[in-house]
N, C-alpha and C positions, 0 to 999 in steps of 0.2 A: 448551635453546633452539633447537637445530638441528631437533630434532623439530617444533616449532611451526611453523618456517618451511616445511617440507615439507607441511604441512597445507593451507597457504593458497597455495602457489605456483602452482596451476593455475587460480585464480578470475579473474586479470586477463584472460587471453586471451578466455574467452567474454564478459565484460562489454564488452570493447573491441570485439569482432566485433558484438555486440548494437547498441552504439551507432553504428557504421558502417553496419549495415543500417537504423537508423532515420533517420539523416541522408540516406542515399541515397534512401529513401522520400520524404522531405520534399522534397529536390531535384527528384525526379520529379514530384511533386505540383504543385510550383510552376512548373516548365516546362510541364506540361500546361495549368495555369490561364493562363499567359502566352501559350501558343498560342491558347486559345480567345479571350481579349481581343484578340489580334491580328486573328483571323479576324472578330470583330464589328465591329472598326475598319474593316476592309477592306469588309465589306458596307455599312456607313454611307457610306463614301466612294464606292463604286460607285452607291449609292442617289442620293446628291446629284448624281453626275456625270449620272445617267439624268434626273434632274429638270431640270438646266440645259439638257441637251440637247434634251428635250421643249419647254422654253421658247424655245430657239432655234428649234426646228421651227415653233412658233407665230409667232415674230417673222418668220421667213422667209416662212411663208404669208401673214402680214398685208401684208407689203411687196408681194408679188406680186398680191395681190387689190386692193390699194389701187393699184397701178400699172396693171393690166390690166381690173379689174372682171370676171375670170373665175376659175374654180377650176383651169383647166388647168396653169398654170405652177406653181401652189402645191402641188399633190399630187407625190408621189413618195417614193422610199426613198434615204436617204444615211446616211453615217457621220460621227460627229463624235467624235474621240478614242477610238476603239473602241466606241462606242455606236450601234447601229443605230436610226435615226429613220424611222418610217414615218408619213407626212402623208396623210390622206384629207380630201376637200373636197366639200361638197354646197352646192347653191345653190338658192333658189326666190325668184322675183319675186312681189311683192305690189302692188296697186294700191289706194292709199287716198286718196280725195278728190283724185283726178286726179294724184297724185304716185306715182311708181314706185319701190318700194324693192326691193333685192336683199338677202335675208339669207343669209349665208354660215355654215355650220357646219363648223368645222375640228376634226378629231380628230387628235391626235397622239400616238403611242406610242413611247417610247424604251425600248429594252432591252439589256441587257448580260450576258454569262455563258452564252450558248448556250440549251440547253432549260430549261423551268421545273423539270425534276427535278434540275438541277445544284444544287450547294450555293452557288455564287457568282452565281446568277441574280438580277437585279434588273429591275424593270420599273416605268414611271411612264406614266400617260396623262393628258392634258390635253385638254379640249374647250372651244373659244371660238366664240362666236356674233358675227359682225360684221354690221352693217347700212350699207349703201351706198344713198345716194339717187342715183338716176340720172337 
């Protein structure tokens, strides 16, 4: 009986080491998957922030255009919650049937994350056309 026990006494250690390695690989794979999922969620959040910052830029430009009938106070660069917002405005006057209408084109670009080559870079652009009768 002692002889049989000696033949099988070394098989448990390699089996346990094998199982520990497999479990460690599974834990590492799950951590990597969680990290990737977290990065995707961060990009979606930044994208949403950039969109709403661009929308705020459009609203700000519309307010200034409505108040002054000019592009000057509407254009500019500013930051909203870490998102850089650039507002450009152009206007043209049209005369139809004796009525003068000024058409404003407002281009707003909101971006976050530095350069386009960065992994966390997001950018949203909105263009709005406003007609104002003078």
